[in-house]
C-alpha positions, 0 to 999 in steps of 0.5 A: 402360493399367493396371499391376498390381504384386504384392508392393506392400507389400514393399520393391522392390514398394513402390518400383516402385509409387511410381515408376510413379505418379510417372512418370505414363505407365502409367495406373492402378496396381493395387497388390496386397499380401498383404491384397488377394491372398494368392498362397499361397491357390488362386484368389487372383487369380481375381476380378481384372478383366483388361480394360485390364491392359497390364503385370504386375510380379510382385514378390511373393516370399519372399527369405530365403536360409534359407527352407524348401522348402515356403514357397519352393514355396508363395510363389515357385513357386505364386504365380508360377503364379497370376500366369501364369494371370492374365496369360494371361487379360489380353487387352491384356497387353503385358508380364509382368515377373518380379523374380528374382535373379542367383542363379538361376544356382545354383552355376554359376561363370564367365560367367553370360549373360542367358539361361535356365539349365539344368534345375532340381535340388534344392539340393546336399548335401555330398559329392554328385558334380558334375552334368552341365553342363545341370543347375543346383544351388543353395545354398538353396531361395530360389535354387531356387524363383526358378529354377523361377519363371523357368521357369514364366514363360519357358515360358508363351508370354507376352511376358515379361521376367525382371529378375534383381536383385542383393542390395540393400544400401541404398536409394540411394548415401547408404547409407540402409537401410530394408530389412534382409536377410542381408547386414546381419545378417552385418555386424552379427555382424562389428561385435559380434565374433560372427563371427571366421571368414568363409566365402569367397574374398577376391577373389570378386565380390559383386553388390550394388545399391541400391533406386534402381538396381533400380527405375530399371532395372526402369522402363527394362525395362517398354517394352524387348524381352522377355527376360532382363536382369541388373539389376546393376552392371558387373564393374568396379563390383562389390566383392570380398568382401575389399574389402567386409570391409576397407571395413566395418571401416574404417567400424567403426573410426571408432566408439569403442565398436567400438574399445574392444572391440578386435575383429579383422577376420575370418579368411576360411576355405575351404569345407571348413574352414567346413563342418567348423567348423559341423558340429563346433559343431552337436554342442555346445549352441547358443550365439551363435557357432553361431547366427552361423555358421548365419545365414551358412551358407545363402548361404556356398556362393556365396562360393566360386563366382566369377561374372561376370554379363553385363549387355549387354542391360541396357545396351542397354535402359537408356540412362541406366544409372548404377551406384553407386561400390562403395567409396562405397556400402559405406562409406556403408552401414557408416557408416549401420549403425553410426550408427543401430545397425542401425536402432534409433536415428535 
């Protein structure tokens, strides 16, 4: 029995490799980093010996919301094509696991089931008409490319599992952060007073997770039935945007430097107002405020489209399911970020 993991030098991929080796029940673990196999290069996996490979966990991906189309296509779609081709050559394959994202649901709203989404279309541009129900539009090319990667895996005929993961905000319940992403950058802008306006609805659920939760769920899915799983907390354990802002500022306000700057909590604005503000600032010379708003823009559309991610299949596959308390997680993460100045100090 051998497990091959792509993206082993990445955050989640590295945690999965560690968990597999500590588990001991999956035999050899082949940890592929970009140095071993650059999946943007055609034929990068052609020389991999396939005999004995029983599981493949495809974690290699570019996960930036602001990723450009060509990069997203080369890494997330082209890389998945190569992994699927490798999997088809593995005579002993029991499972191909693709780590995806909850936001392959795109700009859809309401209940999002653990099932394939609709036809893939390019990210939406402002002013476009509504799409038919079977078409999925996206806020950015990251979501688009991961949706396309899912289709490649699901259409391959392989025994495949899709693990749709949330935005990871911390390593574990302690709030320790070793991998920083757009969420942490946004919180940094709020802390330094560079984001006085925030796009979004106060009561919109924002799916957050930890590295520990994501890896434990993925380990539980390896022997589970093939299919799509939402690796996310229940709705009751999912914080709302306004709740996140309040908890963050409560933590910020324990810091003397923050208090002295007398920074007010941001005003949540509607989608049209945010777009108008952003477009207006783009006509002026670049400055800190525009840069701050531009950094939020690639995922801002999701903050206006409420989603409830069903996770019934995850519960069935993971008897030890345990999600973090959202208030504790957000507060602990905020305290860690302030204490370490976003990782600059120990």
